[in-house]
Structure formats: structure tokens, C-alpha cells
C-alpha positions as CSV (number, residue, x, y, z in Angstrom):
1,M,-197.0,103.9,44.0
2,K,-197.5,104.9,47.6
3,K,-193.9,104.1,48.5
4,L,-192.7,107.5,47.4
5,A,-195.3,109.2,49.5
6,F,-193.3,108.0,52.5
7,L,-190.1,109.0,50.9
8,V,-190.8,112.6,49.8
9,L,-191.3,115.2,52.5
10,L,-190.3,118.8,52.9
11,I,-187.4,119.4,55.2
12,V,-188.6,120.7,58.5
13,T,-185.5,120.5,60.7
14,V,-183.1,122.3,58.4
15,L,-185.9,123.9,56.3
16,S,-183.9,124.0,53.1
17,G,-186.8,123.4,50.7
18,T,-185.2,120.3,49.3
19,L,-187.3,117.2,48.9
20,V,-185.7,114.0,50.2
21,G,-186.5,110.5,51.1
22,K,-187.2,108.2,54.0
23,A,-189.5,110.6,55.8
24,I,-186.5,111.7,57.9
25,A,-188.1,114.9,58.9
26,S,-190.8,112.9,60.7
27,T,-188.4,110.4,62.3
28,G,-186.2,112.7,64.3
29,F,-183.4,112.4,61.8
30,D,-183.5,115.5,59.7
31,A,-183.8,115.5,55.9
32,Y,-180.1,115.8,55.4
33,S,-179.5,112.5,57.1
34,M,-180.8,109.2,55.8
35,T,-180.8,110.2,52.2
36,T,-183.0,108.7,49.6
37,H,-182.7,112.0,47.8
38,K,-185.6,113.4,45.8
39,I,-184.3,116.6,44.5
40,E,-186.8,119.4,43.8
41,N,-186.0,121.6,40.9
42,G,-182.5,120.4,40.9
43,N,-180.3,120.2,37.8
44,L,-177.3,117.9,38.1
45,T,-175.0,118.2,35.1
46,N,-173.4,114.9,35.7
47,K,-174.2,112.2,33.1
48,V,-174.5,108.5,34.0
49,T,-170.9,107.7,33.2
50,D,-169.7,110.6,35.2
51,L,-171.8,109.6,38.2
52,I,-170.7,106.0,38.1
53,S,-167.1,107.2,37.9
54,F,-167.6,109.7,40.7
55,T,-169.3,107.0,42.8
56,S,-166.5,104.5,42.3
57,Q,-163.8,107.1,43.0
58,N,-165.5,108.2,46.3
59,I,-165.8,104.6,47.4
60,E,-162.1,104.0,46.6
61,N,-161.1,107.2,48.4
62,E,-163.0,106.2,51.5
63,K,-161.3,102.8,51.4
64,N,-157.9,104.4,51.2
65,N,-158.8,106.6,54.1
66,D,-159.6,103.5,56.2
67,S,-163.3,104.4,56.2
68,K,-166.0,101.8,57.0
69,L,-167.8,102.8,53.8
70,V,-168.0,99.7,51.5
71,S,-169.6,99.0,48.2
72,I,-172.6,96.7,47.7
73,N,-170.4,93.8,46.6
74,N,-167.9,94.2,49.4
75,V,-169.7,92.2,52.1
76,S,-168.9,89.1,54.2
77,D,-169.2,85.7,52.6
78,N,-170.0,84.2,56.0
79,V,-173.7,83.8,55.4
80,I,-176.1,82.2,57.9
81,D,-178.9,80.1,56.4
82,S,-182.2,81.9,56.9
83,S,-185.6,80.3,56.6
84,L,-187.3,83.7,55.9
85,S,-188.4,83.5,52.3
86,T,-191.8,85.2,52.0
87,D,-192.5,88.9,52.3
88,E,-194.8,88.2,55.3
89,E,-192.0,86.3,57.2
90,I,-189.5,89.0,56.5
91,L,-192.0,91.7,57.6
92,Q,-192.6,89.8,60.9
93,E,-188.9,89.7,61.7
94,L,-188.4,93.3,60.8
95,S,-191.4,94.2,63.1
96,R,-189.6,92.4,65.9
97,Y,-186.5,94.5,65.3
98,K,-188.6,97.6,65.4
99,D,-190.2,96.6,68.7
100,L,-186.7,95.9,70.2
101,E,-185.2,99.2,69.0
102,N,-188.3,101.2,70.2
103,T,-188.1,99.6,73.6
104,Y,-184.5,100.6,74.0
105,L,-184.4,104.0,72.3
106,M,-187.7,105.5,73.3
107,Q,-187.4,105.3,77.1
108,P,-188.4,108.4,79.0
109,G,-185.4,110.7,79.0
110,W,-182.7,111.5,76.4
111,T,-181.6,109.4,73.5
112,S,-178.4,110.2,71.5
113,I,-177.8,108.9,68.0
114,T,-174.8,109.7,65.9
115,F,-173.8,108.5,62.4
116,D,-171.6,109.2,59.4
117,Q,-173.3,110.5,56.2
118,Y,-171.9,110.2,52.7
119,D,-173.8,112.0,50.0
120,L,-172.5,110.9,46.6
121,L,-175.1,112.9,44.6
122,P,-175.2,116.5,45.6
123,L,-178.3,118.1,47.0
124,N,-179.8,121.2,45.4
125,S,-180.6,123.5,48.3
126,P,-180.1,127.1,49.4
127,K,-177.3,126.1,51.8
128,P,-175.9,122.7,51.0
129,L,-174.2,120.5,53.6
130,P,-170.8,118.9,53.1
131,S,-170.7,115.7,51.1
132,Q,-169.3,113.9,54.1
133,Y,-170.2,114.7,57.7
134,R,-171.2,113.2,61.0
135,K,-174.6,113.9,62.5
136,E,-175.5,113.9,66.2
137,F,-179.1,113.9,67.5
138,W,-180.3,114.4,71.0
139,S,-184.0,113.6,71.5
140,H,-186.0,113.9,74.7
141,F,-188.8,111.3,75.0
142,D,-191.9,111.6,77.2
143,G,-193.7,108.6,78.7
144,N,-195.6,108.0,75.4
145,Q,-192.6,107.4,73.2
146,K,-192.9,110.8,71.7
147,V,-190.1,113.3,71.1
148,T,-190.9,116.6,72.8
149,E,-187.5,118.3,72.5
150,Q,-184.6,117.7,70.1
151,V,-181.2,119.2,69.1
152,D,-179.2,118.1,66.1
153,Y,-175.6,118.8,65.2
154,L,-173.4,118.7,62.1
155,I,-169.8,117.7,62.5
156,S,-167.3,118.0,59.7
157,S,-163.8,119.2,58.9
158,E,-165.3,122.2,57.1
159,T,-167.6,123.4,59.8
160,G,-166.5,121.9,63.0
161,K,-169.4,120.9,65.3
162,V,-172.3,123.3,64.8
163,P,-176.0,123.0,65.8
164,L,-178.4,122.6,62.8
165,G,-181.8,122.7,64.5
166,V,-183.7,122.9,67.7
167,F,-187.2,121.5,68.4
168,V,-188.9,122.8,71.6
169,N,-192.4,124.0,72.6
170,G,-194.0,122.7,69.4
171,E,-191.7,124.6,67.1
172,L,-188.7,123.7,65.0
173,T,-186.0,126.3,64.5
174,S,-183.4,125.9,61.7
175,L,-180.1,127.3,62.9
176,W,-178.6,126.3,59.5
177,N,-181.1,128.5,57.6
178,D,-181.2,131.8,59.5
179,G,-183.5,130.8,62.2
180,Q,-186.5,129.8,60.0
181,K,-189.3,128.2,62.1
182,V,-192.1,125.7,61.5
183,K,-194.8,124.4,63.9
184,K,-194.5,120.7,64.8
185,D,-196.2,118.5,67.3
186,P,-194.4,115.9,69.5
187,Y,-193.9,112.8,67.4
188,T,-192.9,109.1,67.5
189,P,-189.8,108.5,65.4
190,A,-189.3,105.6,63.0
191,Y,-185.7,104.5,63.6
192,D,-186.0,101.8,61.0
193,L,-186.4,104.6,58.4
194,Y,-190.0,103.6,57.8
195,L,-188.9,100.2,56.4
196,V,-191.7,98.2,58.2
197,S,-194.5,100.7,57.3
198,S,-193.3,101.0,53.7
199,I,-193.3,97.2,53.2
200,Q,-196.7,96.9,54.9
201,T,-198.1,99.5,52.5
202,L,-196.6,97.8,49.5
203,V,-197.9,94.4,50.5
204,E,-201.4,95.6,51.4
205,S,-201.7,97.5,48.1
206,N,-200.4,94.6,46.1
207,S,-197.7,96.9,44.7
208,P,-194.7,95.2,43.1
209,L,-191.5,94.8,45.2
210,E,-188.4,92.7,45.4
211,L,-187.6,92.0,49.0
212,S,-184.8,89.7,50.3
213,F,-183.4,88.8,53.7
214,K,-180.3,87.1,54.8
215,Q,-178.1,86.9,57.9
216,E,-174.3,87.3,58.1
217,I,-171.5,87.6,60.6
218,L,-169.8,91.0,60.2
219,A,-167.3,92.3,62.7
220,N,-168.1,89.4,65.0
221,Q,-171.8,90.2,65.3
222,S,-174.9,88.7,63.7
223,V,-176.4,91.1,61.2
224,S,-179.5,91.0,59.0
225,L,-179.2,92.3,55.5
226,I,-182.5,93.5,53.9
227,E,-182.6,94.5,50.2
228,L,-185.6,96.3,48.8
229,R,-186.1,97.2,45.2
230,T,-189.1,99.2,44.1
231,Q,-190.2,100.8,40.8
232,F,-191.2,104.4,40.6
233,S,-194.5,105.2,38.9
234,T,-194.6,107.8,36.1
235,T,-195.8,110.4,38.6
236,D,-193.1,109.5,41.1
237,K,-190.4,109.9,38.5
238,Q,-191.4,113.5,38.0
239,W,-190.3,114.2,41.6
240,I,-186.8,113.0,40.8
241,N,-185.4,115.8,38.7
242,I,-182.0,114.3,38.0
243,Q,-180.3,114.8,34.7
244,L,-179.0,111.3,33.7
245,D,-178.3,109.8,30.3
246,K,-180.8,107.1,30.9
247,P,-184.1,107.4,32.8
248,V,-184.5,106.2,36.4
249,W,-186.5,103.0,36.8
250,G,-186.8,103.0,40.6
251,Q,-184.7,102.6,43.7
252,Y,-182.7,99.9,45.5
253,E,-182.2,100.1,49.2
254,K,-180.0,98.0,51.5
255,F,-180.5,98.0,55.3
256,T,-178.1,96.3,57.8
257,F,-179.6,95.6,61.3
258,N,-178.1,94.1,64.4
259,S,-180.0,90.8,64.6
260,Q,-179.9,90.8,68.4
261,T,-180.8,94.4,69.3
262,G,-182.8,95.3,66.1
263,L,-180.8,98.5,65.8
264,L,-180.0,99.9,62.3
265,L,-176.2,99.7,61.5
266,K,-176.1,100.9,58.0
267,Y,-178.3,102.2,55.1
268,E,-177.4,102.4,51.4
269,H,-179.5,104.0,48.7
270,Y,-179.1,103.5,44.9
271,Y,-181.0,104.7,41.9
272,V,-182.0,101.9,39.5
273,L,-181.7,103.0,35.8
274,D,-183.9,101.6,33.1
275,D,-181.1,99.2,32.1
276,M,-181.1,97.9,35.7
277,S,-177.7,99.4,36.5
278,L,-177.2,101.0,39.9
279,V,-176.0,104.5,40.8
280,L,-175.1,104.8,44.4
281,S,-176.5,108.1,45.8
282,S,-175.9,107.9,49.6
283,V,-174.6,105.8,52.5
284,T,-175.3,106.2,56.2
285,D,-173.0,104.3,58.4
286,N,-171.2,103.9,61.8
287,F,-174.3,104.4,64.0
288,E,-173.8,104.9,67.7
289,Y,-176.7,104.8,70.2
290,S,-177.0,105.7,73.8
291,V,-179.8,106.6,76.3
292,A,-179.5,108.8,79.4
293,S,-181.6,110.7,81.9
294,E,-179.7,113.9,81.3
295,A,-178.4,115.7,78.2
296,P,-175.1,117.6,78.0
297,S,-175.2,121.3,78.9
298,D,-174.8,122.5,75.3
299,V,-178.0,120.7,74.4
300,T,-180.0,121.9,77.4
301,N,-178.7,125.5,76.8
302,L,-180.0,125.4,73.2
303,I,-183.3,124.0,74.4
304,A,-183.6,126.7,77.1
305,T,-183.0,129.5,74.6
306,G,-185.0,128.0,71.8
307,G,-181.8,128.1,69.7
308,K,-181.1,131.7,70.2
């Protein structure tokens, strides 16, 4: 299945060597952010029952801490009837969202995006990030909707606010991994996490998928909930080196968009086991977006020095 080709890329912003999903390294969100994790040479000792227990406990802990993290079943019942029933109709609506968000976020100047990240399955990497943290991205766009400069930060109780990477002059420098560098051309992000292009590829290739769309009112705003379930091929499964009691069948993803602005509000990723049970692997939530002509001095200083 070509789906995983979109999902599995080498980290370039933090350069940890871990393989992860959603082509984040190409979108301007680094590979530690929107996390459909594909772990390279990783060996998690947790068994299925442990993972499910761990997942449930993390969700419960977050609820107790008044976090906005919610489980898949904890959503509003105030559903708006939607006439979108075919994959093509859903794709058309999602393409509209993408156009809206691109028009807003990719104006010439600086765009800031922050979000909370919850990684419920640990990453196997030389220098792991905390399991819960906030990310902050500052991206400078030219007149062709391409990012030419970028700085990203990690914010957590363990680390405080620290810069992770700097992109300037066609080069990415990982400040998290001892200044490692990689060449990179200016690029156009996919702030929908490649949802539109992934569905297009699946539809065009007649690959099996389960896609649903519905609208709800959450926190007094109209939101669209998109659910996508896809099966991993035998080859794809070899990329996912996770030690579970039962083999992984595929993945289930849930996207929440603002229906008016097209902006992504939340992303959830689950592994689907062969018995069709779900194991939650990550949640990305509490997005904040802003555009500005200028960036803060800490960002411009990192750009000026190339992260030195």
C-alpha cells in the first residue's frame, strides 16, 4: 500500500534516525510532532494488555489534570447531519479545508503554530523527547507558499523551552542532536498532515480504505470529524517493529477540523490489531495558529546564527 510511503520518513529536523508517520519532516512539523509512529529497530517490551492499560491510565491521568485530551468515545453527541457519504464528496470537502488553511497560514511572512503532543507509545531514538510536551514552530514563507526559514521549540516541565532545530540557507540543523545537519530545499507544508494527498492516492490506486465524515458542535464551534482506517501490507508491517501479543493489522486515524476555517484542531492515531481492537499511540491537540510580518527576537537570532 502506498499509504505508508507518505507516512514513513527519516527525521530531518531533529535527525534522530527514528522512522515516523505523517510525513511530518516535509510538512514543517518535525518528526517528533504529529506522530503516526513507525519505529525503526525499536523493541518495546510492553505486551498488548500492558499497552492498553498504559493507554487507559494516561487518558485518565490527563482527565484528572484537566487536560483537553479525550478518548475516542468521549465526544459530543450534538451531531449535525451531513450529506457527505462518498469518498469523493469527503475528499472535495477536505480539499476545501486545505485551500482555506493554506490561504491563511502561507501568507508571505511568519506563521506560528503551537500544539500539545502526547506520545503514549515511546519512541526508540538516540535522544528521546518527553512523553508529553508542547511544540512551537515559527515558519517564514516567501511569495510562493514555500518555507525558507524555520525554528522549532520544545516546551516541557523537564526541559523548559529549548530550541530543537533551525532551517536556514537550505540547511536543517538539529540542536537536539548535537548540531547534526542535512540539506533541504524550501518546501510547501501540508498542514492537513497529508490527509488529502493520502486519500487521493488510495482512491486513485483502488486501495481499500474506510473513510467517514460527520460534523459536530464542540466547544461552541462547528467541527468536522474525519475517521480513516487503512490496512498495512505485509511489507508495510515490517516497518512497524513493535512487540505486541497480537500482530498489527493497520491503523486508524481521527482528524478534527474547524469547519469554518479548515484548520486542524486535533489528531489521534491508533494501531489496529488483527482482532480489530485499537491501541492508542499518540494524540496531538490544542492547536494555536497566528500569522505575523515579524518573528520574535529569539527566533531571528537563531536564524541569524544558523543555530549556533
